[in-house]
C-alpha positions in Angstrom: 9.9 -14.7 -14.0 6.7 -14.0 -15.7 3.1 -12.4 -15.7 0.2 -13.3 -16.4 -1.2 -10.6 -19.3 -3.2 -9.2 -16.7 -2.2 -7.1 -13.8 -2.3 -3.6 -12.0 -0.3 -1.0 -12.0 -0.3 0.6 -8.7 0.8 4.8 -8.7 2.2 6.3 -5.3 2.0 9.9 -5.7 4.9 11.4 -3.7 7.2 14.3 -3.2 10.9 14.9 -3.1 11.5 15.6 -0.3 8.9 12.7 2.3 11.2 10.8 3.9 11.7 8.0 6.0 14.0 7.8 8.8 16.2 10.0 6.8 16.1 8.1 3.8 14.4 9.7 0.6 10.4 7.8 0.3 11.0 6.4 -3.2 14.0 4.5 -2.4 12.3 3.2 0.4 8.5 2.0 -1.4 11.0 0.5 -4.6 13.3 -1.5 -2.2 10.3 -2.6 0.2 8.9 -3.6 -3.4 12.0 -5.6 -4.7 12.5 -7.3 -1.4 8.3 -8.1 -1.4 9.3 -9.4 -5.5 6.9 -7.5 -6.7 7.8 -7.9 -10.5 9.2 -3.7 -10.9 8.9 -0.7 -9.9 10.1 2.7 -11.5 10.4 6.2 -10.3 9.3 9.3 -12.5 10.2 12.8 -11.4 7.5 15.4 -12.7 8.1 18.5 -14.4 5.0 20.7 -11.9 1.5 19.4 -10.1 0.1 19.6 -6.9 -1.6 17.5 -4.7 -3.9 17.6 -1.3 -2.1 20.8 0.2 -3.0 23.0 -2.9 0.6 23.4 -3.1 1.2 24.3 -6.6 5.6 22.0 -7.3 7.6 23.1 -10.1 10.8 22.7 -11.8 10.9 26.3 -12.5 14.4 28.0 -12.8 13.7 30.1 -9.9 12.2 26.8 -7.5 14.7 24.4 -8.3 15.3 23.9 -4.7 11.7 23.6 -4.5 10.0 19.6 -3.2 9.0 18.3 -6.9 6.8 16.0 -7.8 7.7 11.7 -7.8 5.4 8.9 -9.1 6.2 5.6 -8.4 4.8 3.1 -10.5 4.6 -1.0 -9.4 3.0 -3.8 -11.6 2.3 -6.9 -10.5 -0.7 -9.5 -9.6 -3.2 -7.5 -7.6 -2.8 -11.3 -4.7 1.2 -9.2 -4.7 -0.1 -5.5 -5.1 -2.8 -6.4 -2.4 0.2 -7.7 -0.4 2.2 -4.8 -0.4 -0.5 -2.4 0.3 0.1 -2.7 4.5 3.8 -2.2 4.3 3.2 1.1 1.5 1.0 2.0 4.3 3.3 2.4 7.3 5.4 3.9 5.0 3.4 6.9 3.5 2.2 9.7 5.9 0.9 11.8 3.1 -0.2 11.0 -0.7 -1.9 9.4 -3.3 -2.4 5.9 -4.2 -4.7 4.5 -7.2 -4.6 0.6 -8.5 -5.3 0.2 -11.7 -5.8 -2.8 -14.1 -3.6 -3.3 -16.8 -2.3 -5.3 -19.6 1.1 -7.0 -19.7 2.1 -6.7 -23.5 5.7 -7.6 -22.6 8.2 -8.2 -19.3 11.5 -9.8 -20.0 14.5 -9.2 -19.5 17.9 -9.2 -22.3 20.4 -13.1 -20.7 23.9 -12.3 -19.8 24.7 -14.7 -21.8 23.9 -14.0 -25.4 27.1 -11.8 -27.3 
């Protein structure tokens, strides 16, 4: 699979404790993105942040059980991102989703037949 130079990045801001049918929401989103044929997805854990409810989430030692902020990033062509949005909307009860153009510089994987 190749990506054109001009693509889009979808950023999904959710909490670590967010669930969909008992499973972590970030896992469900990544699996849905893969099933939808999107080029790639990455989950990043924030060390501190807050959202619409203004509740600060942090990884400080006294708050290790707190629900940390997560960002799921997905990059692909605009048409595939657009097609994924209704699926994402059906999964999310709360959170923030942003979409922005990105310039793809490199998108490749190492071939397993190389020594």
